[in-house]
Each structure stands twice: as C-alpha cells, then as structure tokens.
C-alpha angles and dihedrals in degrees: 000000000000114000112259089231091062108131115249117238111276120222094249092062092081090048093052097043101032113182090357093066094111091060090048089052092049092049093048091050092051091047091052093044097048103034097099095043096049099030093244106138131001118249091250089063096058095080088062101030093126101042102037101033118017103033092033090057095045091057089075092074088080085076096046119087119215115271092027122148106227130187121198108203120207088008095176105163091013093269121178095354104065098045088047092050091049092049094043108042092164093066128066123237131198116197112209114197127158100197111091100215092048093046089050091050091049092052092049092051092046090052095045093049092046093234100172092175094063133083127182123215120189102213146096114267092250091055095057112106098198115099101171101092115130094199132024121195133192135178125191092344106117145320115294096256092057092041091059090056091050101041106037097072090058090064101046095104096049129089090211108056116180135157120204113191120182105222141164136218093317093065094109092050092048091051090052092050091048097047097101091054091044090055093048092050094048096238121156125245110297119245124215106214127186113209128194100032109163091006109066137032092231116043124206121239110208131183108211119195122183124191111240 
C-alpha cells in the first residue's frame, strides 16, 4: 500500500512529461510503494517524491539531444535515469547499479512500464566495458572530483562526451576541488546550470562538463 504521506501529483508534472505522464505516474507510485522494502528513498522523502525526485530528475532532458546514448551511474532508485528516459523516449538510457536488489527492482520496473529505451546493468561504473556513451549522469553518488574518475572512461568511444552531475549548493566548491583533474582530462570549463526556473517548485542544479 502506498504511504499516506506520498506527495500528490503537482500540476507541473504533466508539463514536464507531456504525453508520457502515465508512465511517470506509474513509476512514482512504484517508487513510493517499494522504497522501504528496497532501500530506495527514506520515508521523509515521500512527501516530496514528485517535486524533489521525479520531476527534478526529468528536468535534465533539456540538456540531452535526441538519439543520445546516456548512462546513469549509481542509478539506485532509477534517479535521474528513469524519469529522464520517460521524458525523452527518443534517447537510450543505461542504468548502472551495483547493488543486486536495486538492480533487480530497476529491471522489473523497466519491464513493467514497457520502457524500451532503457537497459539495466548490475555493475560498478569501473566494471562496465562500454565506452560509447555520449552523456553520463550521476545523482548523489560522489563529489565531482571522484565522479570524473568514475564517469570519464564511459565516454571514451563517443564523439560527444558530456557529464551531467546533479549537485546542490556546493557545486562551485566541488568544481574548484576537481579543477586539477579537469585540466588533466582535457575537459572544458564546467557550467553550473539551473533547470526548471519558472516551471517547477524545486529547480535542478546541474554541473555540465563537455570534453573540448
């Protein structure tokens, strides 16, 4: 049974997901229902499951061109990967999650929702053999300096190499700490982008890094 504190769907959800809103509703319901069992989200997060997690994640698709190959590292509850995949059906998403029970849950949800543009890989980022991803995303995985070490190898075979890291107020400090690694890797100057202004109650702060 869905927790009574489960956040009701805000009006902006339909604007963000468009004709894919039914899949977003189904995913949000499953996330609320299964969070305790699979250790996905804490109970205090359920009252803002739509605004802080599902819609907030989907906002990233503004930075994803159609036909992109996207990897979501440390996907966990499928955030941001599943909301992005729902909102961007013309791109392909690979969810990378090392924990067995979460990876199993992700595969079940992907199958049940009929998300044909999503694959699930149970592995650590450094164990993944594919290197052709155009974009790699991460949310609440690690500080930016460590993320660069984990995510960059996944893009080596692509001509369009971009990292999108969902971050909070410490984004400027994390960029400063990661600058030596950024310079060694040949990445361009990171951008801090705020998504959802004027659309959603909780905006998304994203650090975008593009290889020069």
